[in-house]
Structure formats: C-alpha cells, structure tokens
C-alpha positions, 0 to 999 in steps of 0.5 A: 700549883700554889708556888707555880701561881705565886711565881706567875705573880712574881714574874709578872708584875713589877718589883716595886709592887711586889712586896706590897702584893706578896700577900697573893703569893699564897694563892692556890688553884682554888682560890676565887675572887670575892670582890673586885674594887677601883679607886682613882688616886688623882679624882680630885685633880682629874676627873674620872674618864671611865665610871665604876660600871664602864671599868668593870666591863673592861675587865676579864676577871670576875667576882663571885656575885653577892647573890650567887644561887640567884645568879646560877638560875638566871645564867649558866654559870659554875664557881670555877668561872670566878677562880683567880687566873693570874695571867688574866689579872696581868692582862686586865692591867693592860686593858684598863692602861690601853683603854685610858691611853685610847681615851687620851690619857698617856700617863695612866698608871693601874696597879693592884698592890692593895689586893688582900687574900682571905685565907680562912675562906681561900677568896682574894679581893682585887683592889685596882689603884688608877693614877688617871694622870692628865689628858692629851689636849689639842693644841691645833688642828687643820685640814689641808690639800697639796696646795694649802688650806682645804677650804680655800680649795672648794668653790664658794657655795661647798666652801660654806657648806663645808666650814659648816660640817667641819665646825659641827664634826671635826676637834676643837682646840682644848678638846680631849684627844681620842683615837676613837673620835679620830676615826669617826671623823675621818669616816663622816669627813670621806662620807661627806665629800663622797655625798657631794660627788667626789666618789673617789676621795682619800684622807690621810691622817697625821698627827703629833703627840708631845707626851711631855706637855700632853699635846697634839697636833693633828693634820688632816690630808685631803684629796678630793679627787675628780668630781663625778657622775655615774656613767654605768650601772652594772647589774650582777645576779638574778637574771630572772629579774627584770632589769627595769625593775632593779633600775625604777627602784634606785634613787639615781640613774646614769648621769646623775651626780654621784652621791654615797648616800644614794648607794646606801638608799638604794641598797636600802630600796632593793632590799625592801622589794623583798625579792633578793636575799643579798644585795651589795651595791658599791663602786668597784675598782676604776680610774679616778676620773669624772665617771663612776661605775656601780656595780649591783650584786644580787642573789634572788630569794625563793620566789614562793614562801611558805611560813607559820608562826605561833605566839602567846599574849596575855589578853589574846591567849595562843595565837597563830598565823600562817603565810603563802607569799609569791615574791614576783607575782605577774613580774614587776616585783609585785607580791601577793600573800595569802595569810590566815590568822587566828587568836585562840583566847586559849590560856589567856587571862583578861583579868578578874571578872572579865572575858577573853576575846577571840577572832579568825582572819583571812586575807589576800594582800596585792603589793605594788612596790613602785608607784612613780617613785622608789618609795611609794608603794601600794597594797590592795587586801580583800578580807574576812573576819570573824570575832567574838568581842569581849565587849559585845553580847553572847551569840549561838555562833560557832566559837561564840563569834558575834561579829563578822566583818566582810571587806577591802583596804588600800593602803598607801606607803611611803618611806623605806625606814621603819622609824620614818614612814607615812601611810594613807588607808582606805578600808570599806566593809560590811559588819553584821552582829550576831548577838541576842540584843543586836541579832541581824544588826549590819552596817558599813564602814568607810574609814580613812586613816593617815599615820605615820611613824617619825624619829629615829632609835638605835634599835627597834626591838631593844632601843636604848636612845632615840625619839619615835613619835606616832601620830594617827588621824582616822576618819569614819563615814565622812567620806560619803558626805563629801561625795554628796552621799548619806553617811554610812553606820559609824561616823566619827573623827578620831586622833591620837598621838604616841610618843616614846623616847629612850636615854641611856643613863650608863652602859647598864641602865636605861630610862624610857618613857612614853606619853599617850593621847587622844580624842574621839569626835563622834558624827551624826546623832549624838544624843536620842529622846527614849521613854520610860515610866518617869517621863522622856530622857535624853540619852547619849547614842553612844550607850545605846544599842546598837551604837554601843556595840558599833562604837566600843571597839573605837573608843579609848581604854586604859590598863594592860601589859603595854599600858598601866600595868596594875590593872588588866586590860582596859580595866584601869578606867570605869567599868560595868557588871554585865549580866549573864544575858550579855556574857557568853559564860566562857573564858573566865566569865562567871555566873554572875556576870563580868566586868566591861570596861567603858572606855571615854572619848578622850585617853591620856597616859604615861610611863616611865622605866628603869630598866638595868642589866642584872647578868647577861641577857637578864634585865631587872625594871622599875616602872611607873604608870598613870592613864585616864579616860573621859567617862564617868559614873553618873546617877542610878539607871535602875529604868526600863527605857522604850522607843516610843511614847506607848512603852511597847519597843524595848531598847537596852541602854548602858546607863549609869555612865557619861561621857563629855570627852573631858579628863579630869586629875581625879580620873587618873589611875596610878600603878607602879612595879618590878619586873624582869626581862630577858633579851631575845633575838624578837626582843624582851620577853617581859614579866611584870608584877605592878600595884594599884596605887588608887583603886576604887572599890570594884578594883579590889572585887571580883565581879560576883563579889561586887554584885553581893556587895550591892546594897549590903554593908559586907565588905569582900575585898581582896588585898591580892586583887591590888596586884596584877602580873603581866606576861608579853614579848616585845618593848613596852615602849 
C-alpha cells in the first residue's frame, strides 16, 4: 500500500517538483495530516487575495486538531477523518488554483514541495506554497445595444436613472476582474430593467482577457425589449380561496406597468396570508410584446391547524404553548387563533436569593389581513392572564398567583418583512392583585403602544451583518384624558430604543453590539405626604403600596441572559431584601427573605460580543456588558408610615430608595465572560459564563447572609457569587 500511495503522488505531481516532494513517497495508509500551512511567495509584491482562514475553507484535507479530544466531544469525528489522501491533496491544488483564477489571478502557481513527513509519528505537514501573480485589470467596460451605446437609446428621465445605477453597480476601469462579480452585475442589470417595465429584457456578455498584459475588455449587450404592462393575471390552484382575496393581496393590478419587484412583493404578500403552502408568481413563456401575462401558482395549506411546543428559559423555567388555528375563518383570509400559554417556573433559576415567576394565559385572536392595502392588517385579541409576579407579595390563590388581568387588545400592523414593520396597539384591561397587602386592589389599564422594527440583516436567527433598530413609545392612562374622562389606574409615558449591529470580521469571526436606552415619565400624583412618629414626610408614590405593585412591571431592569450577564435577571441594579411577609416561600425564596430588584425610571445598557467558529456547528464567544438604571439608595428608612395624622391607618412603603430618572457613570455595572454556542435551525443554543467586574457587597452574598450581616462586622461574602451561568436559546442581540 505504501508503494501505491507513492506511485499516486509521483504520477500526479509535475516532474519538476517530484524530487522535492519525494519525502511524501514514504507515506502509507495510516499517515495522518498533522498540520496544513499556507505561504504566499510573492506577498511583498502582490497583496494576498485570500486570508489563511479562507484558504483553509477552500481545501478538503483536514489536519488533526491540537485539541483532538475536545473536538471529538463537540463534533462526531474519528482519526480516519485526518488520514492523508494523495488524490485529495492534488484536488486541493486544483481547487486553490481555480479559486484564484475566478478571483482574477490567471497565473497563480500552487505546489506543496515543502511538505515533510515525520516517520516517527507517521504524520505529515502539508505546506502549500502560493505564487499569486498579478491580477487581471479591467481596461475597458461598456453597455451597448444594436444601435450603439445603451444610454443613448433611453429617454431622458430613464437615461439619468440608468447612468446613476450603472456608476454604482458596474465595473470601473482599473478594477480587478472576477467572474463572480461579473455574474452579479448581469443579474442586477437585468433586474433593474425588469423593475422599470421591460419584462423581456435580455443581456449577453462578452469579455476578452489578454493573459500577456493581464487586462480585460468587457462588453454588455443589452436588448431591453418593449415596455410592457400587466395584461392578464392567471391563478392556478387553491380553488376554495376567493379570487378577490388573492388579487387584493397583490401590489399590482391588470393594466399596471410591469415590475419584477412587484412580483416578488406579491409572492411575499400571498405567503403572509397564511393560506398557502406553495406560492409562485412568475411570467410564463410568451411573445415579447407590450403585454405581459402573470401566472400565480398556489397550493393551499390545511385550513385548520393544531400545534404545540415547549421550551426552557433560565428565568421562566419550562414553558409551553398550544395553538389551534383556522386559516380562513368566515372566508376573506381571516385567521382565528386560540392560544394557551404557560410559564411553569419549574427548573428556573432566578438568581441567588431571588424568586421565579409563573403565569398562565389564554387568548382568542382574530386577524383581518387586508385593510385597504395589502400591507396593513389588524388583530383583535381578548385575553385573560394569571400571574405570580416575583416583585409582588405572597398570595393564597392556586399556584400562588397574585395577579389577574382580563382585557382586549387591538393591533394594527403595517409591513410584511420582519425587519421593516410598524405596529400600533391599544389594549384595555382590568387588573386585580391578590396579595396580603393589596388584596382587592383592582384597577384599569389603558395603554397605547407605537413600535416598529427597522433595518436589515442577512438572517434573523443567526445574523452576521446588518443593523436593526427597535423604537417604542408607550402611553398609559392618557387617552381618557384626551377624551375628557378621568385617567385610569396607571398613568405614564414610556419611550425606549434598542439598536443592534452585526459585522463579519472574517468568514469564521463575527462582531456584534447592542445598545438599549429607555425613560419613563410617571403621570398623575408623583408624591404623597405621609405621617410618622417623627412628623410628616413626602414619599414618591412609585415606592408606595398599592402603586408599587402596579408600577413595578413597567420599570426598567438590568441583568440577565440577554442583558448584563454577570448578574441574574434584574439584579444588576439596586435591590432590596424582601422579608417573608412579602414572599410565597417557593421558587428559591429562603425563610430570611429574597432579593427584590428596584428597577428605575431610566435605563442605559450596552453589550459587545465576538463570536468565532470552533468546529462544525459549535462556536465560541467572548463578551462584555455594561448597564445602569436610575434608582439609587437613599438614607435610613426604619420608620413606620401612616396615611392619616392620627397614625391609625398604616401604609407599606418601600423606602430607602429614590429615583430622579438620571443616570451617573458610577451607577453602571460591568461584566464580561465567555460563552459556547451550538447552531440549530431555530437559532443558537447559548451557554454563557460571566463575571461581575464591579460587584457591590449584596452581589456577593445570599439574601440570608446579607440579613445576618446587617449590624455586624462579620463578612460572609462568597467569591463564587461573582460568577453567573446563563443558558438560553436564540440570539442575544
């Protein structure tokens, strides 16, 4: 076998390098590839076209990883995957040459004459030596018709638009010629003319490459054909769906000027109806004249659909959702959906000394897909929700639910693309608390929310480049005032913005960053005068019962798997120790109390992450996070407050904190850490280990130890509390 491998290498390599590579004639069927190296021989003269990591992606041979045992744990692999295959080695040489030729380098020379064999370990080091050579430079490029220059054949308005498009899209004299970019230009030019109404535009490209002087002349011959309008729209399939429903979803009508982009948007709009499993919008073969026939092929999805799913979130525990959907309720492409959701809190870890939440929700949603235009739809959704809010007090209700909310919401959504969508939502609900302190507290909520998602990205589940902006304005309790009625129970204005950006640093390394900012302006009475044994005192109502339980879900918090990861959910900002009278005693609550995050009227937070491929679907990550909310600790609050001067009606107050809505630099909490990612069809499964870089004393103690330390000099800080582990699914940014 050793002789056969040697003959294979000898027969496949050029004679000029056979002697230099004679060391490889001694390989056998057990020889493995120890290392693969690349070296540019003329890098000082010609800047390398491909990076080393890109060259590794072009070759099929693989070297035994330095951490082979770790790789075996992360990916199914065996030692045989790294055995030297002489034929594959020669193919790699061809692959490299072809890659350089397609990138515009005609004279690239690749060999592996410097490769060496270690007979003691029976391993080989493959050393590819690359003489890249000069690139092919474009010396002339033009667009023509049968009668001459293309620009001259167009009318004045279209000519100006074409020249602007051409200058932004096409090659320029002096550019490096590549076949890949040539194909891209052809596709863009044809699409541009078809978007302008030339449904039958054709393009023929000819190019002449002078390999002696490394220059290329390119000629694009364009036949625009006649300007066309939509003559007939033919619909095939889906006989049970009203033709009117299909036509109104399209952005074009019979008689409109043809546009290839409208066909693409129409296909997207028909998919968005949820009625069809297959949608094809295209132009069938036809005569090249001023009329264009459009054919729509549809395959209807099942009209009724039942689905169920389950998942896990570190903060929410095991979750579940069941859904029944009627895709064409009462005809007209209306969708009726019955949904049941549950957040169990099982196996959840809210953090050291914290309590997990729990909720159950049922809803009926009716979606009207067309409101005058195809991109505008509305959703009417009555709902009921029971919740155990970890920030509220204990309850004797089933599953310790301490809040019930019943209401209805109406949502208007404009846009079909997930990265370019605007929504307006109004919800009205009746909320009732079931805690020992706020039992019987019932209030109405009237909330108007304007939000949207703007930007672009290559992939929503695993983005590698792009920018996404998510602004939101939320108004509670003011609509009634505008109509002359008394404001409802929760009165506020809330604004927030989230920006995420993604940049590829190389084929296997990506950088991402995120910024969050938000501000709340409470409405109504902001302060209230209370009485104590020491006299009167003005207290901010956001820390006063029952207002606190109403307002806590609206405040901003930092810390968690998608925020400042060195801390548990919500615990990166100021926190209080809640005594057993305010806890249920479950879900991690100790007899000594639990930590309660205070939150703030304002928030600033930012994160950066570097993600790099390890092997196959496995990725590593390094990250740093920072964030702050506006609340601060105030002075001592060992007082008992009353509502009346006679001090007969006691009122609970979460004192010891103040919140002006301002954030200073010293309030920021900073964390950093490392993570592991596994790529799945639904996004990354993430495991992060983060460290607190500037913890305060409470961050390094359990709530029980913090209570025991109060008033004593004993220090019960635990160094392990400086670290936090998060497990979640989905993109953090």
